[in-house]
C-alpha positions as CSV (number, residue, x, y, z in Angstrom):
1,X,-52.1,-10.8,34.6
2,X,-54.4,-11.2,31.5
3,X,-51.3,-11.2,29.2
4,X,-49.5,-13.7,31.4
5,X,-52.5,-16.0,31.3
6,X,-52.8,-15.8,27.6
7,X,-49.1,-16.4,27.3
8,X,-49.4,-19.5,29.4
9,X,-52.1,-20.9,27.1
10,X,-50.0,-20.1,24.1
11,X,-47.0,-22.0,25.6
12,X,-49.3,-25.0,26.3
13,X,-50.6,-25.0,22.7
14,X,-47.0,-24.8,21.4
15,X,-46.1,-27.8,23.6
16,X,-49.0,-29.8,22.1
17,X,-47.7,-28.9,18.6
18,X,-44.2,-29.8,19.5
19,X,-45.2,-33.2,20.9
20,X,-47.5,-34.0,18.0
21,X,-50.5,-34.0,20.3
22,X,-52.7,-31.1,19.1
23,X,-56.0,-32.4,17.7
24,X,-58.0,-30.9,14.9
25,X,-61.6,-31.5,14.0
26,X,-62.7,-32.9,10.7
27,X,-65.8,-31.4,9.0
28,X,-67.9,-34.2,7.6
29,X,-70.5,-33.4,5.0
30,X,-72.5,-36.6,5.1
31,X,-74.3,-39.0,7.5
32,X,-72.2,-41.5,9.4
33,X,-71.9,-44.8,7.5
34,X,-69.3,-47.1,6.0
35,X,-68.2,-44.1,3.9
36,X,-68.2,-40.4,4.8
37,X,-67.6,-37.3,2.7
38,X,-64.9,-34.8,3.8
39,X,-64.1,-31.8,1.7
40,X,-65.7,-33.4,-1.3
41,X,-63.8,-36.7,-1.0
42,X,-65.5,-40.0,-0.2
43,X,-63.6,-41.9,2.4
44,X,-63.9,-45.5,3.7
45,X,-64.9,-44.8,7.3
46,X,-63.0,-46.8,9.9
47,X,-63.2,-44.0,12.5
48,X,-66.8,-44.3,13.6
49,X,-68.3,-46.2,16.5
50,X,-71.4,-46.9,14.4
51,X,-70.8,-50.6,14.8
52,X,-74.2,-51.8,13.5
53,X,-74.7,-49.2,10.8
54,X,-77.7,-47.6,12.6
55,X,-76.7,-44.0,12.8
56,X,-78.3,-43.2,9.4
57,X,-80.9,-46.0,9.4
58,X,-84.3,-44.9,7.9
59,X,-86.3,-46.4,10.8
60,X,-84.4,-44.3,13.3
61,X,-84.9,-41.2,11.2
62,X,-88.6,-42.0,10.9
63,X,-88.9,-42.6,14.7
64,X,-87.2,-39.3,15.4
65,X,-89.5,-37.4,12.9
66,X,-92.6,-38.9,14.3
67,X,-91.5,-38.1,17.9
68,X,-90.8,-34.5,17.0
69,X,-94.2,-34.2,15.5
70,X,-95.7,-35.5,18.7
71,X,-93.5,-34.0,21.4
72,X,-91.6,-31.2,19.7
73,X,-87.8,-30.9,19.7
74,X,-86.6,-30.2,23.3
75,X,-87.8,-31.9,26.5
76,X,-87.9,-28.4,28.1
77,X,-87.3,-29.5,31.7
78,X,-85.5,-32.0,33.8
79,X,-87.0,-35.4,34.0
80,X,-88.2,-34.9,37.6
81,X,-90.0,-31.7,36.7
82,X,-91.8,-32.0,33.4
83,X,-89.3,-33.4,30.9
84,X,-90.1,-37.1,31.2
85,X,-92.3,-38.0,28.3
86,X,-94.0,-41.2,27.2
87,X,-91.2,-41.7,24.7
88,X,-88.7,-41.7,27.6
89,X,-90.8,-44.1,29.6
90,X,-91.1,-46.5,26.7
91,X,-87.4,-46.4,26.0
92,X,-86.5,-47.3,29.6
93,X,-89.0,-50.2,29.5
94,X,-87.6,-51.4,26.2
95,X,-84.0,-51.4,27.5
96,X,-84.9,-53.3,30.6
97,X,-86.5,-56.0,28.5
98,X,-83.6,-56.0,26.0
99,X,-81.0,-56.6,28.7
100,X,-83.1,-58.7,31.0
101,X,-82.6,-56.3,33.9
102,X,-85.4,-55.1,36.1
103,X,-85.4,-51.3,35.6
104,X,-83.6,-48.8,33.5
105,X,-83.0,-45.0,33.5
106,X,-82.4,-42.8,30.4
107,X,-79.5,-40.5,31.0
108,X,-78.2,-37.4,29.0
109,X,-75.0,-39.1,27.9
110,X,-72.6,-42.0,28.8
111,X,-70.3,-39.5,30.5
112,X,-73.1,-38.0,32.5
113,X,-74.3,-41.5,33.4
114,X,-71.0,-42.6,34.8
115,X,-70.5,-39.4,36.7
116,X,-73.9,-39.7,38.2
117,X,-73.5,-43.4,39.2
118,X,-70.2,-43.0,41.0
119,X,-70.9,-39.7,42.6
120,X,-74.2,-41.0,44.0
121,X,-73.1,-44.5,45.0
122,X,-69.7,-43.5,46.5
123,X,-68.9,-40.7,49.0
124,X,-66.1,-39.9,51.5
125,X,-66.8,-43.1,53.3
126,X,-66.4,-45.2,50.2
127,X,-63.6,-46.6,48.0
128,X,-63.7,-46.8,44.2
129,X,-61.5,-49.4,42.5
130,X,-61.0,-48.7,38.8
131,X,-59.1,-50.5,36.0
132,X,-56.0,-48.6,35.0
133,X,-57.4,-48.3,31.4
134,X,-61.0,-47.2,32.3
135,X,-62.5,-44.5,30.3
136,X,-62.1,-40.9,31.5
137,X,-65.7,-40.6,32.6
138,X,-65.3,-43.4,35.2
139,X,-62.1,-41.8,36.5
140,X,-63.8,-38.4,36.7
141,X,-66.8,-39.9,38.4
142,X,-64.6,-41.5,41.0
143,X,-62.8,-38.2,41.6
144,X,-66.1,-36.3,41.9
145,X,-67.4,-38.8,44.5
146,X,-64.5,-37.8,46.9
147,X,-64.1,-41.5,47.7
148,X,-60.7,-43.1,48.2
149,X,-59.6,-43.9,44.6
150,X,-57.6,-47.0,43.7
151,X,-56.4,-47.9,40.2
152,X,-55.6,-51.6,39.7
153,X,-53.4,-52.9,36.8
154,X,-55.3,-53.5,33.6
155,X,-57.5,-56.7,33.8
156,X,-55.7,-57.9,36.9
157,X,-58.4,-59.4,39.2
158,X,-55.8,-60.7,41.6
159,X,-54.4,-57.2,42.2
160,X,-58.0,-55.9,42.6
161,X,-58.7,-58.7,45.2
162,X,-55.7,-57.6,47.3
163,X,-56.7,-54.0,47.1
164,X,-60.3,-54.8,48.2
165,X,-59.1,-57.0,51.1
166,X,-56.9,-54.1,52.3
167,X,-59.7,-51.5,52.3
168,X,-61.7,-50.7,55.3
169,X,-64.2,-48.5,53.4
170,X,-67.8,-48.8,54.3
171,X,-68.8,-48.9,50.6
172,X,-66.8,-50.5,47.9
173,X,-67.4,-49.9,44.2
174,X,-65.6,-51.6,41.3
175,X,-65.8,-49.7,38.1
176,X,-64.7,-51.0,34.7
177,X,-65.2,-50.7,31.0
178,X,-66.6,-53.9,29.7
179,X,-64.9,-53.4,26.3
180,X,-61.9,-51.1,26.6
181,X,-62.3,-48.3,24.1
182,X,-58.7,-48.0,22.8
183,X,-57.7,-51.7,23.0
184,X,-60.9,-53.6,22.2
185,X,-60.3,-56.2,24.9
186,X,-63.0,-57.4,27.3
187,X,-62.8,-57.1,31.1
188,X,-62.9,-60.2,33.2
189,X,-66.4,-59.4,34.4
190,X,-67.3,-62.7,36.1
191,X,-64.2,-62.5,38.3
192,X,-65.0,-58.8,39.1
193,X,-68.6,-59.7,40.0
194,X,-67.3,-62.5,42.3
195,X,-65.1,-59.9,44.0
196,X,-68.0,-57.5,44.4
197,X,-70.1,-60.2,46.0
198,X,-67.4,-61.3,48.3
199,X,-66.7,-57.8,49.5
200,X,-70.3,-56.6,49.7
201,X,-69.7,-54.1,46.9
202,X,-71.1,-52.7,43.7
203,X,-69.9,-53.5,40.2
204,X,-70.3,-50.6,37.7
205,X,-70.1,-51.9,34.1
206,X,-69.6,-49.4,31.3
207,X,-70.7,-51.3,28.2
208,X,-70.4,-48.4,25.7
209,X,-68.5,-50.6,23.3
210,X,-70.1,-53.9,24.1
211,X,-73.8,-53.2,23.6
212,X,-74.8,-54.2,20.1
213,X,-71.5,-56.1,19.6
214,X,-71.3,-58.9,22.2
215,X,-73.8,-61.3,23.5
216,X,-75.7,-61.5,20.2
217,X,-76.0,-57.7,20.4
218,X,-77.4,-57.6,23.9
219,X,-74.1,-56.7,25.5
220,X,-71.4,-57.9,27.8
221,X,-73.6,-59.2,30.5
222,X,-75.3,-61.5,28.0
223,X,-71.9,-62.5,26.6
224,X,-70.9,-63.9,30.0
225,X,-74.4,-64.9,31.1
226,X,-74.2,-62.6,34.1
227,X,-76.9,-61.3,36.4
228,X,-76.7,-59.8,39.9
229,X,-78.5,-57.1,41.9
230,X,-75.0,-55.8,42.6
231,X,-74.4,-54.8,39.0
232,X,-75.0,-51.2,37.8
233,X,-75.0,-51.5,34.0
234,X,-74.4,-48.5,31.7
235,X,-74.7,-48.6,27.9
236,X,-74.5,-45.7,25.6
237,X,-76.9,-45.0,22.6
238,X,-74.3,-43.1,20.5
239,X,-72.3,-46.0,19.2
240,X,-73.8,-49.3,18.1
241,X,-77.3,-48.1,18.8
242,X,-77.0,-45.1,16.4
243,X,-78.4,-42.3,18.5
244,X,-77.4,-40.3,21.6
245,X,-77.7,-40.6,25.3
246,X,-77.3,-43.6,27.7
247,X,-79.1,-46.1,29.8
248,X,-78.3,-47.3,33.3
249,X,-80.0,-50.5,34.3
250,X,-80.1,-52.7,37.4
251,X,-82.0,-53.6,40.5
252,X,-85.1,-51.3,41.0
253,X,-83.8,-49.9,44.3
254,X,-80.4,-49.0,42.7
255,X,-82.2,-47.3,39.8
256,X,-84.5,-45.4,42.1
257,X,-81.5,-44.2,44.1
258,X,-80.0,-42.8,40.9
259,X,-83.2,-41.2,39.9
260,X,-83.3,-39.4,43.3
261,X,-79.6,-38.7,43.8
262,X,-77.6,-38.6,40.6
263,X,-77.0,-34.9,40.0
264,X,-76.3,-35.4,36.3
265,X,-79.9,-36.7,36.0
266,X,-81.7,-34.5,38.5
267,X,-80.2,-31.3,37.3
268,X,-80.1,-31.9,33.5
269,X,-82.7,-31.2,31.0
270,X,-84.1,-34.5,29.8
271,X,-82.8,-36.1,26.6
272,X,-84.9,-34.8,23.6
273,X,-87.9,-37.2,23.2
274,X,-86.9,-37.9,19.6
275,X,-83.7,-39.5,20.8
276,X,-85.6,-41.6,23.3
277,X,-87.8,-42.8,20.4
278,X,-84.7,-43.6,18.4
279,X,-83.4,-45.7,21.3
280,X,-86.5,-47.8,21.3
281,X,-86.4,-48.3,17.6
282,X,-82.7,-49.2,17.6
283,X,-83.3,-51.9,20.2
284,X,-86.1,-53.3,18.0
285,X,-83.8,-53.4,15.0
286,X,-81.1,-55.3,16.9
287,X,-83.7,-57.9,18.0
288,X,-85.3,-58.2,14.6
289,X,-82.1,-58.3,12.5
290,X,-79.5,-60.6,14.1
291,X,-77.7,-60.7,10.8
292,X,-76.3,-57.3,11.6
293,X,-74.3,-58.5,14.5
294,X,-73.2,-61.6,12.5
295,X,-72.0,-59.3,9.7
296,X,-70.1,-57.1,12.1
297,X,-68.2,-60.2,13.4
298,X,-67.5,-61.4,9.9
299,X,-65.9,-58.0,9.1
300,X,-63.9,-58.1,12.4
301,X,-62.6,-61.6,11.4
302,X,-61.7,-60.4,7.8
303,X,-59.7,-57.5,9.1
304,X,-57.8,-59.5,11.7
305,X,-57.1,-62.2,9.1
306,X,-55.7,-59.8,6.5
307,X,-53.6,-57.9,9.1
308,X,-52.3,-61.3,10.3
309,X,-51.2,-62.2,6.8
310,X,-49.2,-59.0,6.8
311,X,-47.6,-59.8,10.1
312,X,-49.8,-57.6,12.3
313,X,-51.5,-59.7,15.1
314,X,-54.4,-58.1,16.9
315,X,-55.9,-59.7,20.0
316,X,-59.2,-57.9,20.0
317,X,-62.3,-59.9,19.2
318,X,-64.5,-56.8,19.2
319,X,-65.2,-53.9,16.7
320,X,-62.2,-52.0,18.0
321,X,-58.9,-53.0,16.4
322,X,-55.8,-51.2,17.7
323,X,-52.6,-51.2,15.5
324,X,-49.6,-50.2,17.7
325,X,-47.3,-47.5,16.4
326,X,-45.7,-46.0,19.5
327,X,-44.7,-42.4,18.5
328,X,-47.5,-39.9,18.1
329,X,-46.1,-38.1,15.2
330,X,-45.5,-41.4,13.3
331,X,-49.1,-42.4,14.1
332,X,-50.4,-39.1,12.7
333,X,-48.2,-39.5,9.6
334,X,-49.4,-43.0,8.8
335,X,-53.0,-42.0,9.4
336,X,-52.5,-39.0,7.0
337,X,-51.1,-41.4,4.3
338,X,-54.0,-43.7,4.7
339,X,-56.3,-40.7,4.4
340,X,-54.6,-39.9,1.1
341,X,-55.4,-43.4,-0.1
342,X,-59.1,-43.0,0.8
343,X,-59.2,-44.7,4.3
344,X,-60.2,-42.8,7.4
345,X,-58.3,-44.6,10.2
346,X,-57.6,-42.2,13.2
347,X,-54.3,-41.9,15.0
348,X,-54.9,-42.2,18.8
349,X,-52.4,-40.3,21.0
350,X,-51.9,-39.4,24.6
351,X,-53.7,-38.5,26.8
352,X,-56.3,-40.8,25.3
353,X,-53.7,-43.6,25.6
354,X,-50.5,-43.9,27.7
355,X,-47.3,-42.2,26.5
356,X,-45.4,-44.5,24.1
357,X,-48.5,-46.4,23.0
358,X,-49.9,-44.2,20.2
359,X,-51.7,-46.3,17.7
360,X,-54.1,-46.5,14.8
361,X,-57.6,-47.4,15.8
362,X,-59.7,-49.1,13.2
363,X,-63.4,-49.5,14.0
364,X,-65.5,-52.0,12.1
365,X,-69.1,-51.7,11.1
366,X,-71.7,-54.2,9.9
367,X,-72.1,-51.7,7.0
368,X,-68.6,-52.3,5.7
369,X,-68.3,-54.7,2.7
370,X,-65.6,-57.3,3.0
371,X,-63.6,-56.0,0.0
372,X,-63.2,-52.6,1.6
373,X,-62.2,-54.1,4.9
374,X,-59.5,-56.2,3.2
375,X,-58.3,-53.2,1.2
376,X,-58.0,-51.1,4.3
377,X,-56.0,-53.9,6.1
378,X,-53.6,-54.2,3.2
379,X,-53.1,-50.4,3.1
380,X,-52.3,-50.4,6.9
381,X,-49.8,-53.2,6.4
382,X,-48.1,-51.4,3.5
383,X,-48.0,-48.1,5.3
384,X,-46.5,-49.6,8.5
385,X,-43.9,-51.4,6.4
386,X,-43.1,-48.1,4.6
387,X,-42.8,-46.3,7.9
388,X,-40.5,-49.0,9.3
389,X,-38.2,-48.6,6.3
390,X,-37.7,-44.9,6.8
């Protein structure tokens, strides 16, 4: 039996190799930033989600060092036992102020946050309605909840309206990315909120790629000028905010319910206090330095303009810029040639994206200089043209 099990794994790995879908990790020998060092080579980094250039900011490093000196390294317990420190309390208050929401809860990760939200707000008597391109953590949270699970076509509020009207579930939850992580487009959040209100439901917004980028840095709700007690708003700390962990914010009763019932919160050791302190400091930097967000959008515009001059049109207005390729092996080959030219632009393949939609995914940062952005765009245009001529 053991031999048969190992053989099954070996066949699965062979299939991944045959289909061009096996992933391999890079070993980075430097902090995250507009450049990284890999095997002694310095590469222009268009693979990171460090949108505001905060992952290696000295103020975050100082906040972490001071918190370690005060609280130690690990939290040592779950938040409801003895792991919730003053650093966690201050971070939650800071995020609530930053977003204009009433209360916030600090979670171990964005994945854990979304699992906790959906599994505690939906059950067998509920229905979850998720965008077809939602992140895996929203899908997994819906499955974990054991609710009826419906996927509506990407961005199609009319299809969602029909599905909601046909549902007899006692509780209805709409779950969506705010900025879709592989396409960079923005969900029609006002229309989704209108549907949640009309159907007495909840709207779960995953703003992992919108916080720090949209709404002057305050996120997708600020971008649309939205507020409602029906919104459960999740934002990660590991992307534009430079650290690790996540916040969930919303109406005080909703947050209290999560604190009491979200298993990923109740049964997880609290986030290290140093990371909570980093979160507070990152929010302060975004507020104090609005030029960072402006610089990011200037780099986005520069990349899109240069790609456009080369005949590649991108619709995304956010830091995520997808360049369609189609075949996974071709995407990997183009990414490899870009790497040889000094640009780290990852190839994204199934199951992260649907079959037939493999792509390059260029991520912009406020830390990039315009000349490097333009050079990267030109290299992408040249490599795509070379690939088309083969």
